DONUVO-176516 format. One record per residue: residue in one letter; residue number from 1; x, y, z of N, C-alpha, C, O in turn. Coordinates in steps of 0.02 Angstrom, whole numbers, plus 50000, padded with zeros to 5 digits. Example, Ala and Ser with C-alpha at 12.3 -4.5 7.8 and 13.67 -1.06 7.14 Angstrom:
<pts>
   resn   resi    n_px    n_py    n_pz   ca_px   ca_py   ca_pz    c_px    c_py    c_pz    o_px    o_py    o_pz
      a      1   50660   49716   50390   50615   49775   50390   50660   49835   50390   50712   49834   50423
      s      2   50642   49888   50354   50684   49947   50357   50645   50002   50394   50670   50057   50402
</pts>
This chain:
<pts>
   resn   resi    n_px    n_py    n_pz   ca_px   ca_py   ca_pz    c_px    c_py    c_pz    o_px    o_py    o_pz
      x      1   50438   48726   50015   50457   48708   50083   50407   48737   50131   50386   48795   50124
      x      2   50386   48698   50180   50339   48721   50231   50375   48728   50298   50406   48680   50322
      x      3   50373   48786   50327   50403   48797   50392   50347   48805   50442   50309   48853   50439
      x      4   50341   48759   50489   50284   48758   50535   50289   48814   50586   50238   48847   50601
      x      5   50347   48827   50614   50354   48877   50666   50363   48946   50635   50407   48956   50593
      x      6   50321   48994   50656   50326   49062   50628   50392   49094   50648   50422   49130   50608
      x      7   50416   49081   50710   50479   49110   50731   50536   49080   50691   50584   49115   50674
      x      8   50532   49015   50676   50583   48983   50635   50582   49013   50565   50635   49026   50536
      x      9   50522   49023   50538   50516   49052   50472   50548   49122   50470   50584   49138   50422
      x     10   50535   49162   50520   50562   49230   50522   50638   49229   50521   50669   49270   50488
      x     11   50668   49183   50557   50741   49179   50560   50770   49158   50492   50818   49188   50467
      x     12   50741   49106   50464   50765   49083   50399   50753   49135   50344   50795   49147   50301
      x     13   50694   49167   50346   50677   49218   50296   50723   49278   50303   50744   49306   50252
      x     14   50738   49298   50364   50782   49355   50375   50851   49341   50346   50881   49383   50312
      x     15   50877   49281   50360   50943   49263   50337   50945   49263   50260   50992   49289   50230
      x     16   50895   49233   50229   50894   49229   50157   50884   49299   50126   50914   49314   50075
      x     17   50842   49340   50157   50831   49408   50131   50894   49449   50133   50908   49487   50087
      x     18   50933   49443   50187   50997   49479   50192   51045   49455   50138   51080   49495   50107
      x     19   51047   49390   50126   51090   49364   50073   51069   49392   50005   51111   49413   49965
      x     20   51003   49393   49993   50978   49414   49927   50987   49489   49916   51013   49509   49863
      x     21   50967   49529   49965   50966   49602   49954   51032   49636   49969   51050   49684   49935
      x     22   51068   49613   50019   51130   49647   50039   51193   49608   50021   51248   49634   50025
      x     23   51185   49544   50002   51243   49504   49983   51286   49483   50042   51343   49464   50032
      x     24   51258   49486   50102   51295   49465   50162   51246   49457   50220   51195   49491   50223
      x     25   51262   49412   50265   51219   49400   50323   51262   49369   50378   51308   49331   50365
      x     26   51245   49386   50440   51283   49359   50496   51236   49342   50553   51179   49365   50556
      x     27   51261   49302   50599   51220   49284   50657   51208   49344   50702   51155   49348   50734
      x     28   51255   49391   50706   51245   49450   50747   51189   49494   50719   51148   49521   50756
      x     29   51188   49501   50652   51133   49539   50621   51066   49509   50639   51019   49545   50658
      x     30   51061   49443   50634   50998   49410   50650   50980   49418   50723   50922   49432   50740
      x     31   51029   49409   50766   51016   49415   50838   50993   49485   50856   50946   49494   50896
      x     32   51026   49536   50828   51008   49605   50844   50939   49623   50818   50900   49655   50853
      x     33   50924   49603   50756   50861   49624   50725   50801   49586   50755   50749   49616   50767
      x     34   50809   49521   50766   50753   49481   50791   50751   49475   50867   50703   49448   50895
      x     35   50802   49501   50900   50802   49500   50973   50810   49430   51002   50776   49412   51050
      x     36   50854   49391   50971   50865   49323   50995   50939   49316   51014   50979   49360   51001
      x     37   50955   49259   51045   51024   49248   51066   51067   49229   51006   51042   49208   50954
      x     38   51133   49237   51013   51179   49218   50960   51175   49143   50947   51184   49121   50890
      x     39   51161   49104   51000   51157   49032   50992   51097   49013   50947   51103   48971   50904
      x     40   51040   49046   50959   50981   49032   50918   50993   49054   50846   50972   49020   50799
      x     41   51028   49110   50837   51043   49134   50770   51089   49084   50734   51078   49069   50675
      x     42   51138   49059   50770   51184   49010   50740   51147   48947   50720   51159   48918   50667
      x     43   51100   48925   50762   51061   48865   50747   51018   48875   50685   51011   48830   50644
      x     44   50990   48936   50678   50948   48951   50620   50990   48950   50556   50968   48926   50504
      x     45   51050   48978   50561   51094   48979   50502   51115   48908   50482   51117   48891   50423
      x     46   51130   48867   50531   51149   48798   50516   51090   48762   50482   51100   48723   50435
      x     47   51030   48775   50505   50971   48743   50475   50962   48767   50403   50946   48728   50359
      x     48   50973   48833   50392   50965   48859   50324   51016   48827   50277   50999   48806   50222
      x     49   51078   48824   50299   51131   48795   50258   51116   48721   50243   51133   48696   50190
      x     50   51085   48688   50290   51067   48618   50280   51011   48613   50228   51011   48568   50186
      x     51   50962   48661   50232   50906   48660   50185   50927   48682   50115   50902   48655   50065
      x     52   50972   48730   50112   50993   48757   50047   51069   48761   50044   51097   48816   50047
      x     53   51102   48704   50039   51175   48703   50042   51209   48740   49984   51268   48760   49991
      x     54   51175   48751   49930   51205   48785   49872   51192   48860   49872   51208   48894   49823
      x     55   51162   48886   49925   51143   48957   49925   51192   49002   49962   51196   49062   49947
      x     56   51229   48976   50011   51271   49020   50052   51338   48987   50068   51343   48926   50075
      x     57   51388   49029   50075   51453   49005   50098   51481   49056   50148   51466   49115   50144
      x     58   51522   49031   50193   51550   49075   50245   51615   49105   50221   51659   49071   50196
      x     59   51620   49172   50228   51681   49208   50209   51719   49224   50273   51701   49271   50309
      x     60   51773   49187   50288   51810   49196   50351   51844   49265   50356   51855   49289   50411
      x     61   51860   49295   50300   51894   49360   50303   51846   49415   50327   51865   49458   50366
      x     62   51784   49413   50304   51734   49463   50326   51691   49438   50383   51653   49476   50413
      x     63   51698   49373   50398   51659   49342   50452   51584   49348   50441   51547   49362   50488
      x     64   51563   49338   50380   51492   49340   50363   51478   49286   50311   51524   49260   50279
      x     65   51414   49270   50304   51393   49224   50251   51378   49266   50189   51352   49321   50193
      x     66   51394   49237   50131   51380   49271   50068   51345   49223   50020   51353   49163   50026
      x     67   51306   49251   49974   51271   49207   49927   51319   49177   49876   51368   49208   49856
      x     68   51305   49116   49856   51345   49084   49804   51322   49109   49736   51270   49142   49731
      x     69   51359   49094   49685   51340   49115   49617   51277   49079   49594   51244   49101   49547
      x     70   51262   49022   49626   51201   48983   49608   51143   48998   49655   51094   48962   49655
      x     71   51148   49051   49694   51097   49067   49744   51028   49076   49711   51021   49112   49662
      x     72   50978   49043   49740   50908   49051   49719   50865   49052   49782   50868   49006   49823
      x     73   50824   49104   49791   50781   49108   49850   50736   49047   49856   50705   49026   49808
      x     74   50733   49019   49916   50690   48961   49930   50633   48979   49976   50582   48945   49977
      x     75   50642   49031   50015   50592   49048   50067   50556   49113   50051   50495   49116   50054
      x     76   50594   49164   50035   50563   49229   50023   50541   49236   49950   50565   49201   49906
      x     77   50495   49282   49939   50475   49302   49872   50499   49374   49864   50464   49420   49886
      x     78   50557   49385   49834   50586   49452   49832   50541   49502   49795   50530   49497   49735
      x     79   50516   49550   49833   50473   49602   49805   50504   49670   49821   50509   49688   49880
      x     80   50525   49708   49771   50558   49773   49784   50519   49819   49830   50548   49851   49874
      x     81   50453   49824   49821   50413   49869   49863   50417   49851   49936   50416   49894   49980
      x     82   50423   49786   49950   50426   49765   50020   50492   49785   50053   50492   49810   50109
      x     83   50547   49774   50018   50611   49791   50048   50619   49867   50053   50648   49891   50102
      x     84   50593   49905   50004   50596   49978   50009   50550   50003   50064   50560   50057   50091
      x     85   50498   49963   50079   50454   49982   50135   50492   49984   50201   50474   50023   50246
      x     86   50544   49943   50207   50585   49945   50268   50621   50012   50274   50635   50034   50330
      x     87   50637   50043   50218   50668   50110   50220   50620   50160   50250   50639   50203   50289
      x     88   50556   50155   50230   50506   50202   50256   50495   50190   50331   50486   50238   50369
      x     89   50496   50127   50352   50487   50111   50422   50548   50126   50464   50544   50137   50524
      x     90   50607   50127   50431   50670   50138   50466   50676   50089   50524   50692   50108   50581
      x     91   50664   50025   50510   50661   49975   50562   50725   49935   50570   50728   49887   50609
      x     92   50778   49954   50533   50842   49920   50541   50849   49857   50500   50900   49823   50506
      x     93   50799   49841   50459   50804   49780   50419   50862   49785   50370   50898   49736   50359
      x     94   50872   49844   50341   50929   49855   50297   50985   49886   50338   50978   49941   50364
      x     95   51040   49852   50342   51095   49877   50382   51161   49861   50347   51174   49803   50333
      x     96   51203   49911   50332   51194   49982   50350   51136   50014   50313   51121   49997   50256
      x     97   51104   50062   50345   51044   50094   50318   51062   50145   50265   51097   50193   50279
      x     98   51038   50135   50203   51051   50186   50151   51016   50251   50169   50966   50252   50205
      x     99   51043   50306   50144   51009   50370   50155   50943   50370   50116   50939   50342   50061
      x    100   50893   50402   50144   50827   50402   50113   50792   50466   50132   50795   50489   50189
      x    101   50758   50496   50084   50716   50554   50098   50646   50541   50073   50636   50522   50016
      x    102   50598   50550   50116   50528   50542   50099   50500   50609   50078   50515   50660   50109
      x    103   50460   50610   50026   50431   50672   50002   50393   50706   50058   50345   50677   50085
      x    104   50413   50766   50077   50378   50800   50132   50310   50826   50109   50305   50865   50062
      x    105   50258   50804   50143   50190   50828   50130   50159   50848   50196   50178   50821   50249
      x    106   50111   50894   50195   50078   50914   50258   50047   50854   50293   50013   50814   50261
      x    107   50060   50848   50356   50034   50791   50394   49960   50799   50405   49937   50851   50427
      x    108   49922   50746   50391   49850   50746   50402   49836   50718   50471   49863   50666   50491
      x    109   49793   50753   50507   49779   50733   50576   49738   50669   50579   49690   50660   50541
      x    110   49758   50623   50623   49719   50563   50637   49715   50556   50713   49762   50530   50743
      x    111   49662   50579   50744   49655   50574   50817   49658   50502   50840   49621   50459   50816
      x    112   49702   50488   50887   49711   50420   50912   49647   50390   50939   49630   50333   50926
      x    113   49610   50430   50978   49549   50403   51010   49496   50388   50958   49457   50341   50966
      x    114   49493   50429   50904   49445   50416   50851   49460   50351   50815   49416   50310   50805
      x    115   49524   50342   50796   49544   50281   50761   49532   50220   50805   49508   50168   50781
      x    116   49550   50225   50868   49542   50169   50915   49468   50149   50920   49451   50090   50920
      x    117   49425   50199   50925   49353   50185   50931   49325   50154   50867   49284   50108   50871
      x    118   49347   50178   50810   49323   50150   50746   49345   50077   50738   49306   50035   50716
      x    119   49408   50063   50756   49433   49995   50750   49394   49946   50794   49377   49891   50772
      x    120   49380   49966   50855   49343   49922   50901   49271   49916   50879   49240   49863   50888
      x    121   49243   49969   50849   49175   49966   50823   49170   49916   50766   49123   49877   50762
      x    122   49220   49917   50723   49221   49869   50667   49231   49798   50692   49201   49751   50666
      x    123   49275   49791   50742   49288   49724   50769   49225   49693   50799   49215   49632   50796
      x    124   49182   49736   50828   49120   49712   50859   49061   49712   50811   49005   49696   50831
      x    125   49074   49731   50748   49021   49732   50697   48963   49777   50720   48905   49756   50719
      x    126   48980   49838   50740   48931   49884   50766   48926   49947   50724   48965   49958   50678
      x    127   48878   49988   50742   48870   50055   50714   48889   50105   50767   48892   50089   50826
      x    128   48902   50168   50746   48923   50218   50793   48901   50287   50769   48898   50300   50709
      x    129   48887   50332   50816   48871   50401   50799   48936   50440   50795   48979   50434   50838
      x    130   48942   50481   50742   49001   50525   50736   48978   50596   50721   48928   50607   50688
      x    131   49016   50643   50746   49006   50714   50729   49057   50729   50675   49117   50729   50687
      x    132   49032   50742   50615   49075   50748   50556   49072   50817   50525   49019   50846   50517
      x    133   49131   50842   50508   49136   50908   50477   49144   50898   50401   49200   50886   50376
      x    134   49089   50904   50365   49089   50893   50293   49102   50959   50257   49084   51013   50281
      x    135   49134   50954   50199   49147   51014   50158   49083   51043   50129   49082   51101   50109
      x    136   49030   51003   50126   48967   51026   50096   48916   51052   50146   48862   51073   50127
      x    137   48934   51050   50210   48887   51074   50262   48918   51132   50300   48979   51131   50313
      x    138   48878   51183   50318   48905   51241   50354   48927   51225   50425   48970   51259   50453
      x    139   48898   51173   50455   48914   51155   50524   48925   51079   50529   48898   51042   50488
      x    140   48963   51056   50578   48971   50984   50589   48902   50953   50604   48860   50983   50637
      x    141   48892   50892   50579   48828   50858   50590   48839   50790   50620   48888   50755   50605
      x    142   48791   50770   50663   48793   50702   50690   48761   50655   50641   48710   50671   50609
      x    143   48790   50596   50634   48762   50545   50590   48782   50477   50616   48833   50469   50650
      x    144   48742   50427   50600   48756   50359   50619   48791   50324   50561   48766   50324   50505
      x    145   48849   50294   50574   48884   50257   50521   48900   50186   50544   48905   50172   50604
      x    146   48907   50143   50496   48928   50074   50508   48991   50062   50468   48987   50047   50409
      x    147   49050   50070   50499   49113   50064   50463   49132   49992   50448   49117   49947   50488
      x    148   49164   49981   50390   49184   49912   50375   49253   49908   50342   49279   49853   50334
      x    149   49284   49965   50322   49349   49961   50289   49383   50030   50292   49352   50080   50309
      x    150   49447   50030   50276   49486   50091   50273   49515   50098   50203   49529   50049   50169
      x    151   49525   50160   50182   49557   50173   50118   49607   50230   50125   49598   50273   50168
      x    152   49659   50230   50084   49708   50283   50085   49717   50309   50014   49729   50271   49968
      x    153   49710   50375   50005   49712   50404   49938   49781   50430   49919   49788   50465   49869
      x    154   49831   50414   49958   49898   50439   49946   49916   50496   49992   49975   50511   50002
      x    155   49865   50529   50020   49877   50585   50066   49837   50578   50131   49861   50595   50185
      x    156   49776   50552   50125   49731   50549   50183   49704   50479   50192   49699   50439   50145
      x    157   49685   50464   50255   49650   50402   50271   49576   50415   50274   49554   50465   50301
      x    158   49537   50369   50245   49465   50372   50247   49440   50309   50282   49472   50257   50281
      x    159   49381   50314   50313   49346   50254   50336   49286   50245   50290   49248   50292   50278
      x    160   49277   50186   50265   49221   50170   50221   49165   50144   50265   49174   50097   50303
      x    161   49106   50175   50259   49052   50158   50305   48984   50172   50274   48977   50214   50229
      x    162   48933   50136   50299   48864   50151   50280   48842   50211   50321   48848   50211   50382
      x    163   48815   50262   50287   48792   50322   50320   48716   50321   50324   48682   50323   50272
      x    164   48688   50318   50384   48616   50316   50392   48584   50382   50372   48526   50384   50351
      x    165   48622   50437   50378   48595   50503   50360   48583   50508   50285   48532   50535   50263
      x    166   48630   50481   50245   48625   50484   50172   48594   50421   50142   48573   50420   50084
      x    167   48592   50368   50182   48564   50306   50158   48607   50271   50106   48581   50239   50060
      x    168   48673   50277   50112   48719   50246   50064   48788   50239   50095   48803   50269   50147
      x    169   48830   50200   50063   48899   50192   50085   48939   50252   50060   48932   50273   50003
      x    170   48981   50280   50105   49019   50340   50088   49089   50336   50119   49103   50292   50160
      x    171   49132   50383   50099   49199   50389   50128   49199   50446   50178   49171   50499   50165
      x    172   49230   50436   50235   49236   50488   50286   49310   50498   50303   49344   50451   50324
      x    173   49334   50559   50294   49404   50574   50310   49413   50570   50385   49377   50603   50423
      x    174   49462   50531   50408   49471   50521   50480   49484   50587   50516   49459   50597   50572
      x    175   49522   50632   50484   49539   50694   50517   49481   50743   50524   49488   50794   50557
      x    176   49424   50727   50493   49366   50772   50497   49312   50746   50545   49260   50777   50552
      x    177   49326   50690   50578   49280   50665   50629   49296   50702   50694   49349   50692   50724
      x    178   49250   50744   50716   49261   50787   50775   49259   50746   50839   49303   50752   50881
      x    179   49208   50703   50845   49202   50660   50904   49155   50602   50888   49120   50603   50837
      x    180   49156   50553   50932   49112   50495   50923   49062   50493   50980   49073   50521   51034
      x    181   49006   50459   50967   48953   50454   51017   48937   50382   51034   48981   50340   51042
      x    182   48872   50369   51039   48849   50303   51059   48863   50250   51006   48864   50264   50946
      x    183   48873   50189   51031   48882   50132   50987   48824   50084   50996   48792   50083   51048
      x    184   48810   50044   50946   48758   49995   50951   48764   49943   50896   48809   49947   50854
      x    185   48719   49895   50897   48722   49842   50848   48704   49869   50779   48661   49913   50773
      x    186   48736   49843   50729   48723   49865   50661   48653   49847   50639   48628   49793   50653
      x    187   48621   49894   50605   48553   49884   50580   48551   49878   50504   48499   49888   50474
      x    188   48608   49863   50474   48609   49861   50401   48626   49791   50376   48658   49784   50323
      x    189   48604   49740   50412   48618   49672   50389   48589   49662   50320   48531   49680   50306
      x    190   48628   49633   50276   48606   49622   50208   48626   49677   50160   48623   49668   50099
      x    191   48646   49735   50188   48669   49790   50145   48739   49772   50118   48782   49750   50155
      x    192   48749   49783   50054   48813   49768   50023   48843   49831   49994   48809   49869   49958
      x    193   48905   49843   50009   48941   49901   49981   48966   49881   49912   49023   49859   49904
      x    194   48923   49889   49862   48939   49865   49795   48999   49902   49765   49039   49871   49729
      x    195   49006   49966   49779   49062   50004   49751   49129   49981   49782   49181   49985   49749
      x    196   49127   49957   49843   49187   49931   49874   49204   49861   49848   49263   49845   49836
      x    197   49153   49821   49837   49164   49752   49816   49181   49747   49742   49214   49699   49721
      x    198   49159   49796   49701   49171   49792   49629   49244   49809   49612   49269   49862   49631
      x    199   49277   49764   49577   49346   49774   49556   49348   49796   49483   49318   49763   49440
      x    200   49382   49850   49469   49389   49876   49402   49462   49869   49379   49508   49865   49420
      x    201   49471   49867   49314   49538   49863   49286   49554   49929   49251   49520   49948   49202
      x    202   49604   49965   49275   49625   50028   49247   49682   50015   49198   49731   49982   49216
      x    203   49676   50040   49137   49728   50032   49086   49758   50100   49069   49722   50146   49051
      x    204   49823   50105   49076   49857   50167   49060   49913   50154   49010   49939   50099   49006
      x    205   49931   50206   48972   49985   50201   48924   50023   50266   48921   50001   50316   48950
      x    206   50080   50268   48888   50119   50330   48881   50079   50383   48843   50039   50367   48799
      x    207   50089   50445   48861   50056   50500   48825   50077   50496   48751   50137   50490   48736
      x    208   50029   50500   48705   50046   50493   48634   50092   50547   48606   50122   50538   48554
      x    209   50097   50604   48641   50139   50658   48616   50211   50653   48639   50252   50696   48623
      x    210   50228   50601   48678   50297   50592   48699   50339   50566   48641   50313   50532   48596
      x    211   50403   50582   48641   50446   50555   48589   50464   50482   48606   50445   50457   48659
      x    212   50499   50450   48561   50513   50378   48568   50550   50363   48633   50532   50315   48668
      x    213   50602   50402   48648   50640   50389   48709   50599   50401   48771   50603   50363   48819
      x    214   50558   50454   48771   50515   50468   48828   50464   50413   48839   50450   50393   48895
      x    215   50435   50389   48784   50387   50334   48789   50420   50272   48819   50390   50239   48861
      x    216   50481   50257   48797   50516   50199   48823   50529   50206   48897   50525   50158   48935
      x    217   50546   50268   48919   50560   50280   48990   50496   50269   49032   50500   50239   49085
      x    218   50440   50292   49007   50377   50284   49044   50356   50211   49045   50331   50187   49096
      x    219   50366   50175   48990   50349   50104   48988   50391   50064   49037   50365   50019   49069
      x    220   50455   50082   49043   50498   50048   49093   50476   50066   49163   50472   50022   49207
      x    221   50463   50130   49175   50446   50155   49241   50384   50120   49269   50381   50103   49328
      x    222   50334   50110   49227   50271   50080   49249   50268   50005   49235   50216   49973   49247
      x    223   50322   49977   49210   50322   49905   49195   50270   49886   49144   50236   49835   49150
      x    224   50263   49927   49092   50212   49915   49041   50232   49859   48994   50291   49848   48981
      x    225   50182   49825   48969   50191   49774   48918   50148   49792   48858   50088   49808   48866
      x    226   50178   49791   48799   50142   49811   48738   50112   49880   48744   50057   49894   48719
      x    227   50148   49925   48778   50127   49994   48782   50072   50009   48831   50041   50062   48827
      x    228   50059   49964   48878   50008   49979   48928   50021   49942   48993   50052   49890   48995
      x    229   49995   49972   49047   49998   49941   49113   49926   49934   49137   49885   49980   49128
      x    230   49910   49878   49167   49843   49864   49192   49847   49850   49266   49887   49809   49288
      x    231   49804   49883   49305   49803   49868   49376   49732   49870   49402   49688   49902   49373
      x    232   49721   49836   49458   49655   49831   49487   49643   49886   49538   49689   49909   49572
      x    233   49580   49907   49543   49561   49956   49593   49488   49945   49611   49447   49928   49569
      x    234   49472   49955   49675   49402   49952   49695   49366   50014   49667   49394   50068   49665
      x    235   49305   50004   49645   49269   50060   49615   49264   50119   49664   49265   50176   49643
      x    236   49259   50105   49729   49254   50157   49779   49317   50200   49782   49315   50257   49805
      x    237   49374   50173   49758   49437   50209   49761   49457   50236   49692   49511   50266   49686
      x    238   49416   50226   49642   49434   50245   49574   49448   50319   49567   49496   50339   49535
      x    239   49406   50361   49597   49416   50434   49591   49484   50454   49617   49519   50494   49584
      x    240   49504   50428   49675   49568   50447   49704   49627   50425   49660   49676   50461   49653
      x    241   49621   50365   49631   49675   50339   49589   49683   50382   49527   49739   50402   49509
      x    242   49628   50397   49493   49631   50437   49432   49655   50508   49447   49691   50538   49408
      x    243   49634   50535   49504   49655   50603   49521   49730   50605   49535   49764   50652   49514
      x    244   49756   50554   49569   49828   50552   49583   49869   50550   49519   49923   50578   49515
      x    245   49842   50516   49468   49877   50510   49404   49861   50567   49356   49886   50569   49300
      x    246   49818   50613   49378   49798   50669   49335   49753   50646   49278   49752   50678   49225
      x    247   49717   50592   49289   49675   50563   49236   49600   50572   49250   49559   50538   49219
      x    248   49583   50616   49296   49513   50627   49312   49481   50679   49267   49423   50698   49276
      x    249   49519   50703   49217   49493   50752   49168   49489   50719   49100   49525   50672   49085
      x    250   49443   50745   49058   49438   50720   48990   49497   50746   48948   49532   50791   48969
      x    251   49507   50716   48890   49561   50737   48846   49552   50810   48826   49601   50848   48820
      x    252   49490   50831   48814   49476   50900   48795   49494   50948   48851   49522   51001   48839
      x    253   49478   50929   48913   49493   50971   48971   49569   50978   48980   49593   51032   48997
      x    254   49605   50924   48969   49678   50927   48976   49709   50972   48923   49756   51008   48936
      x    255   49681   50968   48863   49708   51011   48810   49696   51085   48825   49739   51127   48812
      x    256   49638   51101   48853   49623   51170   48871   49671   51195   48925   49688   51254   48927
      x    257   49691   51150   48970   49737   51169   49024   49809   51172   48999   49853   51196   49035
      x    258   49821   51148   48938   49887   51150   48907   49940   51117   48950   49995   51144   48960
      x    259   49923   51058   48976   49971   51020   49015   50018   50983   48967   49994   50942   48928
      x    260   50084   50997   48968   50129   50965   48921   50134   50889   48932   50126   50865   48989
      x    261   50147   50853   48879   50150   50780   48882   50202   50755   48931   50191   50705   48965
      x    262   50260   50789   48934   50313   50765   48978   50296   50774   49052   50329   50745   49095
      x    263   50244   50814   49067   50221   50821   49136   50164   50772   49150   50163   50741   49203
      x    264   50118   50764   49103   50062   50718   49113   50086   50645   49108   50066   50603   49148
      x    265   50129   50631   49061   50164   50567   49052   50120   50508   49032   50137   50471   48986
      x    266   50063   50498   49066   50021   50440   49050   49950   50463   49033   49929   50517   49051
      x    267   49915   50420   48997   49845   50433   48979   49804   50372   48998   49829   50316   49003
      x    268   49739   50383   49008   49693   50330   49023   49669   50299   48958   49643   50333   48915
      x    269   49680   50234   48951   49661   50200   48889   49588   50180   48887   49555   50187   48836
      x    270   49562   50155   48944   49490   50139   48946   49453   50199   48976   49434   50199   49035
      x    271   49443   50250   48934   49416   50314   48956   49344   50309   48981   49319   50356   49012
      x    272   49311   50253   48967   49243   50245   48992   49238   50247   49068   49185   50259   49096
      x    273   49294   50234   49102   49294   50236   49175   49279   50305   49202   49255   50313   49258
      x    274   49294   50356   49162   49281   50425   49184   49208   50436   49201   49191   50475   49246
      x    275   49163   50402   49164   49092   50411   49176   49070   50386   49245   49018   50405   49271
      x    276   49112   50342   49274   49095   50315   49340   49109   50366   49396   49080   50362   49450
      x    277   49153   50414   49383   49170   50464   49434   49147   50534   49414   49150   50580   49455
      x    278   49123   50541   49352   49101   50606   49328   49029   50602   49303   49017   50588   49245
      x    279   48980   50613   49347   48910   50610   49326   48894   50658   49269   48848   50647   49230
      x    280   48934   50713   49264   48921   50763   49211   48937   50736   49142   48916   50766   49092
      x    281   48972   50680   49138   48990   50652   49073   48939   50602   49047   48943   50580   48990
      x    282   48892   50582   49090   48843   50531   49070   48791   50561   49023   48746   50526   49001
</pts>
C-alpha cells in the first residue's frame, strides 16, 4: 500500500502500531499523541478500517479498537528495537508507559555550540579549524579537519573527519574539542575515507566453555543461527565494536586474564579481524 500524504501515513501507522503493540487504540490516543483534532483522528480510523477491515474491531465496553484474531500489519514493519526506542525517548508513544530504567553511565559532554558548528560545516561541505585535546599530546593543538560523518561507540560521540595535521581520516571525540576557528572550502576533493566506506562482517558465537543450557541462552539472546551471529560494521568502527564485546584481545590474552566463560559469553569466530585493529599482531 502506498500512502502519499506523510501526515496521513503517520495517523494510520500510529493506529496500527497501537493495535499491534498494545492491543488497543482509540481516537483520543491518536489525537493526543499527534496533536490533531478528534475529528481528524476519527477520519483516520475510518480510513484504516476501510483499508484493513479484518484487522480491527470496536469494543464498546472499553470504548477502544482492538485487533482481530486475524490481524496482520499492513503499514508498519514491527521492529522491537524501534518500539523500545520510544521507552528511551519517553515520548508518550507507549501509553500507559511501562516502567523503565536506563543503565546509568557518566554523561559525556557535548558542547552545543561545537556540535552546531560541525553540523553546519558538514552541510556546507567545508573544512574547519579545531582546538583538540588529544590523549597523546601534552597540550591542546589546533588542526584543520574536514568532517563528514558521526559515530557512536556506545558511550561517546565521535566526528569522523580528514585531519590535515596527520594527513589521514581520524575520529575526534566531540567532548574533547575545546573550540572551533575559521571555516573554509574543503581542500580534500577526491580523498576517500576507505575505512569508513569499507563494510566488514563480524561473526560471533557462544563461548566454547559454556554448558549446553548457557550456549542455548546466548544463541537465543543474540538471535544466532547455526551457532553464530553475523553483523555488519564499518571498518572505522570495528575497534569500538570489538571492545564493547570484549573481543579486542586474543584468545591467549583472555586466558591469561582468567575471564570466565559465563562473563565473556561470546567469542570472535573470524579472528583475522583482530589484525585490523591490532598492528602488534601483524
